[in-house]
VMD Tcl script that builds the backbone (N, CA, C; Angstrom):
set m [mol new atoms 543]
animate dup $m
set s [atomselect $m all]
$s set {name element resname resid chain x y z} {
  {N N MET 1 A 6.502 21.899 15.317}
  {CA C MET 1 A 5.806 20.766 15.910}
  {C C MET 1 A 5.052 20.011 14.824}
  {N N SER 2 A 4.991 18.729 14.963}
  {CA C SER 2 A 4.341 17.879 13.972}
  {C C SER 2 A 2.831 17.883 14.167}
  {N N LYS 3 A 2.111 18.212 13.106}
  {CA C LYS 3 A 0.655 18.165 13.181}
  {C C LYS 3 A 0.156 16.733 13.065}
  {N N VAL 4 A 0.905 15.878 12.364}
  {CA C VAL 4 A 0.528 14.477 12.232}
  {C C VAL 4 A 0.788 13.742 13.542}
  {N N GLY 5 A 1.917 14.001 14.172}
  {CA C GLY 5 A 2.298 13.294 15.389}
  {C C GLY 5 A 1.381 13.558 16.563}
  {N N ARG 6 A 0.749 14.726 16.599}
  {CA C ARG 6 A -0.126 15.080 17.725}
  {C C ARG 6 A -1.401 14.258 17.767}
  {N N ARG 7 A -1.853 13.764 16.604}
  {CA C ARG 7 A -3.130 13.051 16.549}
  {C C ARG 7 A -3.002 11.678 17.200}
  {N N SER 8 A -4.014 11.302 17.968}
  {CA C SER 8 A -3.996 9.995 18.621}
  {C C SER 8 A -4.497 8.927 17.646}
  {N N ILE 9 A -4.204 7.675 17.969}
  {CA C ILE 9 A -4.552 6.541 17.118}
  {C C ILE 9 A -5.613 5.715 17.837}
  {N N SER 10 A -6.710 5.434 17.148}
  {CA C SER 10 A -7.762 4.607 17.723}
  {C C SER 10 A -7.329 3.148 17.699}
  {N N THR 11 A -7.505 2.464 18.821}
  {CA C THR 11 A -7.132 1.059 18.917}
  {C C THR 11 A -8.358 0.175 19.079}
  {N N ALA 12 A -9.494 0.579 18.528}
  {CA C ALA 12 A -10.710 -0.223 18.615}
  {C C ALA 12 A -10.508 -1.544 17.879}
  {N N ASN 13 A -10.953 -2.641 18.462}
  {CA C ASN 13 A -10.860 -4.001 17.913}
  {C C ASN 13 A -9.426 -4.505 17.805}
  {N N VAL 14 A -8.464 -3.818 18.416}
  {CA C VAL 14 A -7.060 -4.237 18.378}
  {C C VAL 14 A -6.527 -4.208 19.802}
  {N N SER 15 A -5.832 -5.260 20.182}
  {CA C SER 15 A -5.210 -5.328 21.494}
  {C C SER 15 A -3.818 -4.708 21.405}
  {N N VAL 16 A -3.570 -3.654 22.205}
  {CA C VAL 16 A -2.282 -2.945 22.165}
  {C C VAL 16 A -1.676 -2.940 23.558}
  {N N SER 17 A -0.374 -3.253 23.628}
  {CA C SER 17 A 0.354 -3.151 24.896}
  {C C SER 17 A 1.681 -2.455 24.621}
  {N N ILE 18 A 2.138 -1.700 25.614}
  {CA C ILE 18 A 3.376 -0.930 25.483}
  {C C ILE 18 A 4.394 -1.498 26.461}
  {N N ASP 19 A 5.571 -1.839 25.930}
  {CA C ASP 19 A 6.654 -2.382 26.752}
  {C C ASP 19 A 7.901 -1.561 26.466}
  {N N GLY 20 A 8.074 -0.453 27.178}
  {CA C GLY 20 A 9.208 0.441 26.940}
  {C C GLY 20 A 9.059 1.128 25.584}
  {N N GLN 21 A 9.965 0.834 24.658}
  {CA C GLN 21 A 9.915 1.426 23.316}
  {C C GLN 21 A 9.179 0.526 22.326}
  {N N ASN 22 A 8.707 -0.627 22.757}
  {CA C ASN 22 A 8.000 -1.565 21.882}
  {C C ASN 22 A 6.501 -1.373 22.013}
  {N N ILE 23 A 5.835 -1.254 20.866}
  {CA C ILE 23 A 4.373 -1.219 20.824}
  {C C ILE 23 A 3.929 -2.542 20.219}
  {N N ASN 24 A 3.315 -3.401 21.035}
  {CA C ASN 24 A 2.826 -4.704 20.576}
  {C C ASN 24 A 1.347 -4.574 20.254}
  {N N TYR 25 A 0.949 -5.071 19.087}
  {CA C TYR 25 A -0.448 -5.000 18.681}
  {C C TYR 25 A -0.891 -6.358 18.151}
  {N N LYS 26 A -2.171 -6.664 18.360}
  {CA C LYS 26 A -2.742 -7.908 17.849}
  {C C LYS 26 A -4.188 -7.634 17.482}
  {N N GLY 27 A -4.500 -7.831 16.202}
  {CA C GLY 27 A -5.844 -7.611 15.709}
  {C C GLY 27 A -6.374 -8.861 15.041}
  {N N PRO 28 A -7.570 -8.769 14.459}
  {CA C PRO 28 A -8.151 -9.948 13.810}
  {C C PRO 28 A -7.382 -10.400 12.564}
  {N N GLN 29 A -6.661 -9.499 11.904}
  {CA C GLN 29 A -5.964 -9.838 10.663}
  {C C GLN 29 A -4.474 -10.096 10.848}
  {N N ALA 30 A -3.828 -9.389 11.768}
  {CA C ALA 30 A -2.378 -9.519 11.913}
  {C C ALA 30 A -1.950 -9.110 13.314}
  {N N GLU 31 A -0.689 -9.411 13.613}
  {CA C GLU 31 A -0.092 -8.984 14.874}
  {C C GLU 31 A 1.369 -8.662 14.626}
  {N N GLY 32 A 1.925 -7.844 15.510}
  {CA C GLY 32 A 3.319 -7.469 15.328}
  {C C GLY 32 A 3.789 -6.525 16.405}
  {N N THR 33 A 5.011 -6.018 16.213}
  {CA C THR 33 A 5.640 -5.098 17.151}
  {C C THR 33 A 6.275 -3.960 16.372}
  {N N HIS 34 A 6.083 -2.748 16.853}
  {CA C HIS 34 A 6.755 -1.582 16.277}
  {C C HIS 34 A 7.685 -1.017 17.350}
  {N N VAL 35 A 8.932 -0.800 16.984}
  {CA C VAL 35 A 9.934 -0.283 17.923}
  {C C VAL 35 A 10.103 1.209 17.678}
  {N N LEU 36 A 9.841 2.015 18.707}
  {CA C LEU 36 A 9.992 3.466 18.619}
  {C C LEU 36 A 11.443 3.850 18.899}
  {N N PRO 37 A 11.932 4.920 18.265}
  {CA C PRO 37 A 13.272 5.402 18.623}
  {C C PRO 37 A 13.268 5.990 20.039}
  {N N GLY 38 A 14.435 6.207 20.586}
  {CA C GLY 38 A 14.559 6.674 21.966}
  {C C GLY 38 A 14.003 8.060 22.215}
  {N N CYS 39 A 13.815 8.853 21.173}
  {CA C CYS 39 A 13.317 10.216 21.356}
  {C C CYS 39 A 11.796 10.280 21.466}
  {N N LEU 40 A 11.095 9.141 21.295}
  {CA C LEU 40 A 9.636 9.111 21.357}
  {C C LEU 40 A 9.170 8.183 22.466}
  {N N LYS 41 A 7.970 8.456 22.971}
  {CA C LYS 41 A 7.353 7.571 23.958}
  {C C LYS 41 A 5.878 7.413 23.605}
  {N N ALA 42 A 5.322 6.277 23.958}
  {CA C ALA 42 A 3.924 5.982 23.666}
  {C C ALA 42 A 3.149 5.843 24.963}
  {N N THR 43 A 1.912 6.331 24.937}
  {CA C THR 43 A 1.022 6.190 26.086}
  {C C THR 43 A -0.324 5.704 25.590}
  {N N LEU 44 A -0.955 4.874 26.392}
  {CA C LEU 44 A -2.257 4.306 26.046}
  {C C LEU 44 A -3.287 4.805 27.045}
  {N N GLU 45 A -4.280 5.537 26.549}
  {CA C GLU 45 A -5.341 6.089 27.392}
  {C C GLU 45 A -6.673 5.601 26.860}
  {N N GLY 46 A -7.253 4.614 27.521}
  {CA C GLY 46 A -8.509 4.033 27.047}
  {C C GLY 46 A -8.252 3.258 25.755}
  {N N ASP 47 A -8.936 3.649 24.686}
  {CA C ASP 47 A -8.683 3.017 23.388}
  {C C ASP 47 A -7.964 3.971 22.437}
  {N N GLN 48 A -7.229 4.944 22.985}
  {CA C GLN 48 A -6.459 5.894 22.183}
  {C C GLN 48 A -4.976 5.751 22.499}
  {N N LEU 49 A -4.178 5.591 21.455}
  {CA C LEU 49 A -2.729 5.495 21.589}
  {C C LEU 49 A -2.132 6.832 21.174}
  {N N ALA 50 A -1.332 7.417 22.035}
  {CA C ALA 50 A -0.702 8.700 21.743}
  {C C ALA 50 A 0.813 8.526 21.729}
  {N N ILE 51 A 1.444 9.147 20.744}
  {CA C ILE 51 A 2.893 9.135 20.645}
  {C C ILE 51 A 3.367 10.563 20.850}
  {N N SER 52 A 4.352 10.740 21.735}
  {CA C SER 52 A 4.825 12.087 22.039}
  {C C SER 52 A 6.351 12.085 22.120}
  {N N LEU 53 A 6.920 13.283 22.119}
  {CA C LEU 53 A 8.361 13.441 22.227}
  {C C LEU 53 A 8.794 13.324 23.683}
  {N N VAL 54 A 9.940 12.718 23.922}
  {CA C VAL 54 A 10.491 12.644 25.273}
  {C C VAL 54 A 10.921 14.035 25.709}
  {N N ASN 55 A 11.595 14.769 24.819}
  {CA C ASN 55 A 12.041 16.138 25.082}
  {C C ASN 55 A 11.395 17.057 24.046}
  {N N PRO 56 A 10.278 17.743 24.373}
  {CA C PRO 56 A 9.575 18.569 23.385}
  {C C PRO 56 A 10.382 19.774 22.900}
  {N N ASN 57 A 11.439 20.169 23.616}
  {CA C ASN 57 A 12.224 21.337 23.218}
  {C C ASN 57 A 13.286 21.005 22.170}
  {N N ASP 58 A 13.485 19.732 21.895}
  {CA C ASP 58 A 14.501 19.300 20.933}
  {C C ASP 58 A 13.885 19.258 19.534}
  {N N ASP 59 A 14.234 20.220 18.676}
  {CA C ASP 59 A 13.614 20.345 17.355}
  {C C ASP 59 A 14.109 19.319 16.352}
  {N N LYS 60 A 15.289 18.742 16.545}
  {CA C LYS 60 A 15.816 17.823 15.536}
  {C C LYS 60 A 15.107 16.466 15.545}
  {N N ASN 61 A 14.349 16.147 16.584}
  {CA C ASN 61 A 13.654 14.864 16.662}
  {C C ASN 61 A 12.190 14.942 16.252}
  {N N THR 62 A 11.687 16.124 15.911}
  {CA C THR 62 A 10.271 16.242 15.548}
  {C C THR 62 A 9.962 15.528 14.245}
  {N N LYS 63 A 10.951 15.354 13.360}
  {CA C LYS 63 A 10.688 14.673 12.090}
  {C C LYS 63 A 10.360 13.199 12.303}
  {N N PHE 64 A 10.890 12.588 13.356}
  {CA C PHE 64 A 10.587 11.194 13.634}
  {C C PHE 64 A 9.187 11.012 14.209}
  {N N TRP 65 A 8.666 12.048 14.834}
  {CA C TRP 65 A 7.381 11.988 15.510}
  {C C TRP 65 A 6.253 11.666 14.541}
  {N N GLY 66 A 6.118 12.468 13.496}
  {CA C GLY 66 A 5.057 12.244 12.511}
  {C C GLY 66 A 5.262 10.954 11.730}
  {N N LEU 67 A 6.508 10.633 11.411}
  {CA C LEU 67 A 6.813 9.417 10.663}
  {C C LEU 67 A 6.370 8.177 11.430}
  {N N HIS 68 A 6.789 8.066 12.692}
  {CA C HIS 68 A 6.473 6.864 13.460}
  {C C HIS 68 A 5.001 6.811 13.836}
  {N N ARG 69 A 4.358 7.958 13.997}
  {CA C ARG 69 A 2.916 7.944 14.233}
  {C C ARG 69 A 2.200 7.367 13.019}
  {N N ALA 70 A 2.609 7.769 11.799}
  {CA C ALA 70 A 1.998 7.258 10.571}
  {C C ALA 70 A 2.280 5.769 10.401}
  {N N LEU 71 A 3.501 5.326 10.712}
  {CA C LEU 71 A 3.830 3.911 10.592}
  {C C LEU 71 A 3.016 3.057 11.561}
  {N N VAL 72 A 2.883 3.519 12.803}
  {CA C VAL 72 A 2.100 2.773 13.797}
  {C C VAL 72 A 0.623 2.761 13.401}
  {N N PHE 73 A 0.124 3.891 12.902}
  {CA C PHE 73 A -1.272 3.955 12.463}
  {C C PHE 73 A -1.536 2.950 11.348}
  {N N ASN 74 A -0.636 2.856 10.363}
  {CA C ASN 74 A -0.814 1.914 9.256}
  {C C ASN 74 A -0.735 0.462 9.732}
  {N N GLU 75 A 0.156 0.177 10.679}
  {CA C GLU 75 A 0.269 -1.187 11.191}
  {C C GLU 75 A -0.980 -1.587 11.968}
  {N N ILE 76 A -1.505 -0.684 12.789}
  {CA C ILE 76 A -2.705 -0.995 13.566}
  {C C ILE 76 A -3.922 -1.085 12.648}
  {N N SER 77 A -4.012 -0.201 11.649}
  {CA C SER 77 A -5.119 -0.274 10.692}
  {C C SER 77 A -5.070 -1.566 9.890}
  {N N GLY 78 A -3.867 -2.005 9.510}
  {CA C GLY 78 A -3.718 -3.252 8.771}
  {C C GLY 78 A -4.040 -4.472 9.600}
  {N N SER 79 A -3.814 -4.402 10.902}
  {CA C SER 79 A -4.169 -5.532 11.752}
  {C C SER 79 A -5.682 -5.598 11.970}
  {N N ARG 80 A -6.365 -4.478 11.768}
  {CA C ARG 80 A -7.814 -4.432 11.903}
  {C C ARG 80 A -8.493 -4.845 10.593}
  {N N GLU 81 A -8.020 -4.300 9.483}
  {CA C GLU 81 A -8.620 -4.566 8.169}
  {C C GLU 81 A -7.525 -4.493 7.114}
  {N N LYS 82 A -7.547 -5.428 6.174}
  {CA C LYS 82 A -6.495 -5.500 5.155}
  {C C LYS 82 A -6.599 -4.340 4.169}
  {N N PHE 83 A -5.431 -3.944 3.629}
  {CA C PHE 83 A -5.374 -2.884 2.624}
  {C C PHE 83 A -5.588 -3.490 1.246}
  {N N ARG 84 A -6.277 -2.749 0.376}
  {CA C ARG 84 A -6.591 -3.223 -0.970}
  {C C ARG 84 A -6.145 -2.188 -1.988}
  {N N LYS 85 A -5.434 -2.633 -3.015}
  {CA C LYS 85 A -5.035 -1.789 -4.138}
  {C C LYS 85 A -5.577 -2.435 -5.410}
  {N N GLU 86 A -6.300 -1.661 -6.196}
  {CA C GLU 86 A -6.904 -2.191 -7.420}
  {C C GLU 86 A -6.085 -1.774 -8.635}
  {N N VAL 87 A -5.870 -2.736 -9.526}
  {CA C VAL 87 A -5.105 -2.522 -10.749}
  {C C VAL 87 A -5.960 -3.014 -11.916}
  {N N LYS 88 A -5.987 -2.247 -13.011}
  {CA C LYS 88 A -6.754 -2.635 -14.204}
  {C C LYS 88 A -5.803 -2.850 -15.367}
  {N N ILE 89 A -6.079 -3.877 -16.149}
  {CA C ILE 89 A -5.327 -4.143 -17.369}
  {C C ILE 89 A -6.230 -3.762 -18.532}
  {N N VAL 90 A -5.747 -2.871 -19.395}
  {CA C VAL 90 A -6.533 -2.400 -20.535}
  {C C VAL 90 A -5.794 -2.775 -21.811}
  {N N GLY 91 A -6.468 -3.479 -22.704}
  {CA C GLY 91 A -5.863 -3.845 -23.980}
  {C C GLY 91 A -6.441 -5.155 -24.481}
  {N N LEU 92 A -6.514 -5.299 -25.775}
  {CA C LEU 92 A -7.062 -6.490 -26.386}
  {C C LEU 92 A -6.112 -7.671 -26.164}
  {N N GLY 93 A -6.582 -8.703 -25.485}
  {CA C GLY 93 A -5.766 -9.878 -25.203}
  {C C GLY 93 A -4.861 -9.735 -23.999}
  {N N PHE 94 A -4.850 -8.583 -23.352}
  {CA C PHE 94 A -4.026 -8.395 -22.164}
  {C C PHE 94 A -4.781 -8.981 -20.974}
  {N N LYS 95 A -4.108 -9.836 -20.189}
  {CA C LYS 95 A -4.770 -10.411 -19.016}
  {C C LYS 95 A -3.746 -11.032 -18.088}
  {N N GLY 96 A -4.210 -11.354 -16.893}
  {CA C GLY 96 A -3.392 -12.029 -15.900}
  {C C GLY 96 A -4.137 -13.229 -15.367}
  {N N ILE 97 A -3.433 -14.336 -15.154}
  {CA C ILE 97 A -4.031 -15.560 -14.638}
  {C C ILE 97 A -3.252 -15.979 -13.396}
  {N N LEU 98 A -3.974 -16.283 -12.323}
  {CA C LEU 98 A -3.349 -16.699 -11.071}
  {C C LEU 98 A -3.082 -18.200 -11.112}
  {N N GLN 99 A -1.817 -18.592 -10.925}
  {CA C GLN 99 A -1.435 -19.996 -10.891}
  {C C GLN 99 A -0.588 -20.231 -9.643}
  {N N GLY 100 A -1.245 -20.680 -8.599}
  {CA C GLY 100 A -0.543 -20.922 -7.332}
  {C C GLY 100 A -0.102 -19.613 -6.703}
  {N N ASN 101 A 1.206 -19.445 -6.548}
  {CA C ASN 101 A 1.765 -18.239 -5.943}
  {C C ASN 101 A 2.313 -17.287 -7.000}
  {N N GLU 102 A 1.917 -17.473 -8.248}
  {CA C GLU 102 A 2.391 -16.634 -9.345}
  {C C GLU 102 A 1.213 -16.106 -10.149}
  {N N ILE 103 A 1.443 -14.967 -10.781}
  {CA C ILE 103 A 0.499 -14.437 -11.760}
  {C C ILE 103 A 1.202 -14.522 -13.106}
  {N N VAL 104 A 0.531 -15.113 -14.091}
  {CA C VAL 104 A 1.079 -15.217 -15.437}
  {C C VAL 104 A 0.377 -14.167 -16.284}
  {N N PHE 105 A 1.155 -13.205 -16.792}
  {CA C PHE 105 A 0.608 -12.098 -17.568}
  {C C PHE 105 A 0.820 -12.310 -19.056}
  {N N SER 106 A -0.208 -12.013 -19.839}
  {CA C SER 106 A -0.107 -11.909 -21.296}
  {C C SER 106 A -0.328 -10.441 -21.610}
  {N N LEU 107 A 0.748 -9.743 -21.998}
  {CA C LEU 107 A 0.663 -8.291 -22.144}
  {C C LEU 107 A 1.085 -7.807 -23.529}
  {N N GLY 108 A 0.953 -8.655 -24.531}
  {CA C GLY 108 A 1.279 -8.235 -25.882}
  {C C GLY 108 A 2.733 -8.398 -26.254}
  {N N TYR 109 A 3.540 -8.930 -25.366}
  {CA C TYR 109 A 4.929 -9.217 -25.688}
  {C C TYR 109 A 5.001 -10.586 -26.364}
  {N N SER 110 A 6.173 -10.965 -26.834}
  {CA C SER 110 A 6.346 -12.255 -27.491}
  {C C SER 110 A 6.384 -13.411 -26.482}
  {N N HIS 111 A 6.374 -13.094 -25.203}
  {CA C HIS 111 A 6.442 -14.108 -24.159}
  {C C HIS 111 A 5.488 -13.755 -23.027}
  {N N LYS 112 A 5.197 -14.733 -22.209}
  {CA C LYS 112 A 4.385 -14.490 -21.012}
  {C C LYS 112 A 5.312 -14.087 -19.872}
  {N N ILE 113 A 4.785 -13.306 -18.939}
  {CA C ILE 113 A 5.571 -12.817 -17.810}
  {C C ILE 113 A 5.052 -13.487 -16.539}
  {N N ASN 114 A 5.958 -14.144 -15.802}
  {CA C ASN 114 A 5.612 -14.755 -14.520}
  {C C ASN 114 A 5.975 -13.783 -13.408}
  {N N PHE 115 A 5.000 -13.447 -12.568}
  {CA C PHE 115 A 5.206 -12.530 -11.447}
  {C C PHE 115 A 4.947 -13.296 -10.163}
  {N N THR 116 A 5.987 -13.494 -9.353}
  {CA C THR 116 A 5.866 -14.223 -8.095}
  {C C THR 116 A 5.410 -13.280 -6.994}
  {N N LEU 117 A 4.392 -13.696 -6.266}
  {CA C LEU 117 A 3.859 -12.875 -5.175}
  {C C LEU 117 A 4.678 -13.090 -3.906}
  {N N PRO 118 A 4.982 -12.016 -3.167}
  {CA C PRO 118 A 5.681 -12.184 -1.886}
  {C C PRO 118 A 4.735 -12.741 -0.825}
  {N N GLU 119 A 5.319 -13.133 0.312}
  {CA C GLU 119 A 4.506 -13.616 1.425}
  {C C GLU 119 A 3.623 -12.479 1.940}
  {N N ASN 120 A 2.531 -12.825 2.575}
  {CA C ASN 120 A 1.573 -11.883 3.178}
  {C C ASN 120 A 0.834 -11.055 2.138}
  {N N VAL 121 A 0.867 -11.454 0.872}
  {CA C VAL 121 A 0.123 -10.753 -0.170}
  {C C VAL 121 A -0.751 -11.767 -0.889}
  {N N THR 122 A -2.031 -11.444 -1.008}
  {CA C THR 122 A -2.938 -12.265 -1.797}
  {C C THR 122 A -3.489 -11.416 -2.923}
  {N N VAL 123 A -3.932 -12.085 -3.974}
  {CA C VAL 123 A -4.424 -11.389 -5.158}
  {C C VAL 123 A -5.765 -11.976 -5.541}
  {N N GLU 124 A -6.694 -11.093 -5.900}
  {CA C GLU 124 A -7.988 -11.513 -6.424}
  {C C GLU 124 A -8.067 -11.038 -7.868}
  {N N ILE 125 A -8.338 -11.974 -8.790}
  {CA C ILE 125 A -8.443 -11.642 -10.211}
  {C C ILE 125 A -9.834 -12.063 -10.678}
  {N N ASP 126 A -10.522 -11.174 -11.413}
  {CA C ASP 126 A -11.849 -11.524 -11.902}
  {C C ASP 126 A -11.736 -12.483 -13.080}
  {N N LYS 127 A -12.872 -12.954 -13.578}
  {CA C LYS 127 A -12.848 -13.989 -14.620}
  {C C LYS 127 A -12.337 -13.474 -15.960}
  {N N THR 128 A -12.358 -12.162 -16.204}
  {CA C THR 128 A -11.797 -11.633 -17.449}
  {C C THR 128 A -10.286 -11.547 -17.381}
  {N N GLY 129 A -9.730 -11.536 -16.178}
  {CA C GLY 129 A -8.284 -11.438 -15.998}
  {C C GLY 129 A -7.771 -10.022 -16.119}
  {N N GLN 130 A -8.669 -9.024 -16.136}
  {CA C GLN 130 A -8.239 -7.643 -16.329}
  {C C GLN 130 A -8.414 -6.760 -15.113}
  {N N ASN 131 A -9.059 -7.247 -14.075}
  {CA C ASN 131 A -9.191 -6.491 -12.831}
  {C C ASN 131 A -8.495 -7.278 -11.725}
  {N N ILE 132 A -7.462 -6.679 -11.160}
  {CA C ILE 132 A -6.645 -7.339 -10.146}
  {C C ILE 132 A -6.738 -6.521 -8.862}
  {N N VAL 133 A -6.955 -7.209 -7.741}
  {CA C VAL 133 A -6.984 -6.558 -6.436}
  {C C VAL 133 A -5.873 -7.174 -5.592}
  {N N VAL 134 A -4.935 -6.338 -5.159}
  {CA C VAL 134 A -3.825 -6.768 -4.306}
  {C C VAL 134 A -4.240 -6.510 -2.863}
  {N N VAL 135 A -4.170 -7.545 -2.015}
  {CA C VAL 135 A -4.634 -7.451 -0.635}
  {C C VAL 135 A -3.489 -7.838 0.305}
  {N N SER 136 A -3.255 -6.994 1.335}
  {CA C SER 136 A -2.217 -7.286 2.322}
  {C C SER 136 A -2.499 -6.508 3.601}
  {N N THR 137 A -1.937 -6.990 4.714}
  {CA C THR 137 A -2.053 -6.258 5.974}
  {C C THR 137 A -1.020 -5.144 6.055}
  {N N ASP 138 A -0.006 -5.177 5.198}
  {CA C ASP 138 A 1.045 -4.167 5.157}
  {C C ASP 138 A 0.745 -3.196 4.020}
  {N N LYS 139 A 0.510 -1.934 4.343}
  {CA C LYS 139 A 0.141 -0.939 3.346}
  {C C LYS 139 A 1.248 -0.733 2.320}
  {N N PHE 140 A 2.489 -0.668 2.780}
  {CA C PHE 140 A 3.610 -0.477 1.867}
  {C C PHE 140 A 3.744 -1.648 0.909}
  {N N LEU 141 A 3.610 -2.864 1.420}
  {CA C LEU 141 A 3.769 -4.058 0.597}
  {C C LEU 141 A 2.667 -4.151 -0.457}
  {N N ALA 142 A 1.436 -3.816 -0.094}
  {CA C ALA 142 A 0.338 -3.846 -1.062}
  {C C ALA 142 A 0.574 -2.832 -2.179}
  {N N GLY 143 A 0.993 -1.622 -1.823}
  {CA C GLY 143 A 1.270 -0.603 -2.832}
  {C C GLY 143 A 2.474 -0.945 -3.679}
  {N N ASP 144 A 3.498 -1.567 -3.075}
  {CA C ASP 144 A 4.709 -1.937 -3.803}
  {C C ASP 144 A 4.418 -3.024 -4.836}
  {N N VAL 145 A 3.636 -4.031 -4.464}
  {CA C VAL 145 A 3.285 -5.093 -5.411}
  {C C VAL 145 A 2.429 -4.535 -6.539}
  {N N ALA 146 A 1.471 -3.655 -6.214}
  {CA C ALA 146 A 0.635 -3.049 -7.251}
  {C C ALA 146 A 1.483 -2.222 -8.211}
  {N N GLN 147 A 2.472 -1.509 -7.703}
  {CA C GLN 147 A 3.349 -0.701 -8.557}
  {C C GLN 147 A 4.230 -1.583 -9.436}
  {N N LYS 148 A 4.713 -2.696 -8.902}
  {CA C LYS 148 A 5.543 -3.603 -9.701}
  {C C LYS 148 A 4.723 -4.256 -10.813}
  {N N ILE 149 A 3.467 -4.563 -10.524}
  {CA C ILE 149 A 2.585 -5.099 -11.569}
  {C C ILE 149 A 2.359 -4.040 -12.638}
  {N N ARG 150 A 2.128 -2.810 -12.240}
  {CA C ARG 150 A 1.899 -1.712 -13.187}
  {C C ARG 150 A 3.129 -1.475 -14.058}
  {N N ALA 151 A 4.321 -1.654 -13.495}
  {CA C ALA 151 A 5.560 -1.403 -14.232}
  {C C ALA 151 A 5.809 -2.432 -15.333}
  {N N LEU 152 A 5.079 -3.550 -15.327}
  {CA C LEU 152 A 5.261 -4.551 -16.371}
  {C C LEU 152 A 4.840 -4.023 -17.743}
  {N N ARG 153 A 3.828 -3.177 -17.786}
  {CA C ARG 153 A 3.374 -2.558 -19.034}
  {C C ARG 153 A 2.708 -1.236 -18.670}
  {N N LEU 154 A 3.489 -0.163 -18.675}
  {CA C LEU 154 A 2.966 1.156 -18.300}
  {C C LEU 154 A 1.906 1.602 -19.299}
  {N N PRO 155 A 0.907 2.348 -18.854}
  {CA C PRO 155 A -0.122 2.818 -19.786}
  {C C PRO 155 A 0.455 3.787 -20.801}
  {N N GLU 156 A 0.085 3.602 -22.063}
  {CA C GLU 156 A 0.612 4.492 -23.090}
  {C C GLU 156 A -0.437 5.539 -23.444}
  {N N PRO 157 A -0.021 6.747 -23.816}
  {CA C PRO 157 A -0.944 7.879 -23.918}
  {C C PRO 157 A -1.794 7.934 -25.190}
  {N N TYR 158 A -1.492 7.140 -26.219}
  {CA C TYR 158 A -2.240 7.256 -27.468}
  {C C TYR 158 A -3.478 6.374 -27.494}
  {N N LYS 159 A -3.327 5.099 -27.180}
  {CA C LYS 159 A -4.477 4.191 -27.158}
  {C C LYS 159 A -5.022 3.997 -25.746}
  {N N GLY 160 A -4.200 4.251 -24.729}
  {CA C GLY 160 A -4.624 4.053 -23.351}
  {C C GLY 160 A -4.451 2.622 -22.881}
  {N N THR 161 A -3.748 1.786 -23.648}
  {CA C THR 161 A -3.559 0.400 -23.247}
  {C C THR 161 A -2.408 0.288 -22.253}
  {N N GLY 162 A -2.432 -0.783 -21.480}
  {CA C GLY 162 A -1.396 -1.023 -20.489}
  {C C GLY 162 A -2.022 -1.341 -19.145}
  {N N ILE 163 A -1.217 -1.273 -18.114}
  {CA C ILE 163 A -1.687 -1.558 -16.757}
  {C C ILE 163 A -1.717 -0.248 -15.987}
  {N N ARG 164 A -2.836 0.010 -15.314}
  {CA C ARG 164 A -2.986 1.255 -14.546}
  {C C ARG 164 A -3.671 0.954 -13.221}
  {N N PHE 165 A -3.557 1.902 -12.308}
  {CA C PHE 165 A -4.315 1.808 -11.072}
  {C C PHE 165 A -5.780 2.093 -11.398}
  {N N ALA 166 A -6.698 1.570 -10.587}
  {CA C ALA 166 A -8.124 1.702 -10.883}
  {C C ALA 166 A -8.578 3.157 -10.884}
  {N N ASN 167 A -7.993 3.996 -10.047}
  {CA C ASN 167 A -8.416 5.390 -9.968}
  {C C ASN 167 A -7.522 6.326 -10.774}
  {N N GLN 168 A -6.589 5.789 -11.545}
  {CA C GLN 168 A -5.651 6.601 -12.312}
  {C C GLN 168 A -6.303 7.090 -13.601}
  {N N VAL 169 A -6.095 8.359 -13.911}
  {CA C VAL 169 A -6.611 8.945 -15.133}
  {C C VAL 169 A -5.439 9.100 -16.108}
  {N N ILE 170 A -5.592 8.542 -17.297}
  {CA C ILE 170 A -4.559 8.629 -18.322}
  {C C ILE 170 A -4.885 9.809 -19.226}
  {N N VAL 171 A -3.952 10.745 -19.330}
  {CA C VAL 171 A -4.139 11.898 -20.213}
  {C C VAL 171 A -3.807 11.431 -21.622}
  {N N ARG 172 A -4.818 11.428 -22.477}
  {CA C ARG 172 A -4.650 10.912 -23.826}
  {C C ARG 172 A -4.104 11.997 -24.736}
  {N N LYS 173 A -3.243 11.591 -25.674}
  {CA C LYS 173 A -2.691 12.502 -26.668}
  {C C LYS 173 A -3.417 12.285 -27.986}
  {N N ALA 174 A -3.483 13.338 -28.791}
  {CA C ALA 174 A -4.080 13.211 -30.118}
  {C C ALA 174 A -3.069 12.546 -31.037}
  {N N GLY 175 A -3.554 11.679 -31.907}
  {CA C GLY 175 A -2.672 11.001 -32.850}
  {C C GLY 175 A -2.351 11.905 -34.020}
  {N N LYS 176 A -1.632 11.355 -34.972}
  {CA C LYS 176 A -1.288 12.135 -36.171}
  {C C LYS 176 A -2.542 12.383 -36.990}
  {N N THR 177 A -2.638 13.591 -37.509}
  {CA C THR 177 A -3.772 13.908 -38.392}
  {C C THR 177 A -3.234 14.408 -39.720}
  {N N LYS 178 A -4.031 14.285 -40.739}
  {CA C LYS 178 A -3.655 14.748 -42.052}
  {C C LYS 178 A -3.850 16.257 -42.082}
  {N N GLY 179 A -2.807 16.977 -42.366}
  {CA C GLY 179 A -2.878 18.445 -42.347}
  {C C GLY 179 A -3.565 18.999 -43.595}
  {N N ASP 180 A -4.310 20.091 -43.434}
  {CA C ASP 180 A -4.952 20.774 -44.558}
  {C C ASP 180 A -4.003 21.811 -45.103}
  {N N LYS 181 A -3.980 21.923 -46.469}
  {CA C LYS 181 A -3.107 22.912 -47.101}
  {C C LYS 181 A -3.891 23.946 -47.801}
}
mol reanalyze $m
mol bondsrecalc $m
mol representation Tube
mol addrep $m
């Protein structure tokens, strides 16, 4: 049995309605519909949304239970409050500048890199251009954009320069030293 699937979802500040296999939600930030597979059913009790199995004795469908509960939880949480992923740029002269729907990065290469932002994603960049906050109502999309930005210049272990997540710890390596004889 799924331990994740058993937990109910709070629907405070979000309007939720169930229409067969469709869960319709509308919050202050976003609205949408999540379609459950046929092996799951949703029930709304007060301000708690519960997802359960149609046939609890069928073990092959329990894997969908926890997955769809997590997906619905993220969608409802995103409609209530946007998700934020913080990215830091470390390095002399490394920075990002927001120009319309693109971020122009200077990352020590011989050229600048233009990164186009997808729809439903906004970016906040501080005045130094080294602290970037990716904001979206979709948790996956916010994390995906932050990862794609990080992949432009991965952090290197000797100097620690590159792009990293704000909470990421870079394990530094010792450089070459002159050996004693």
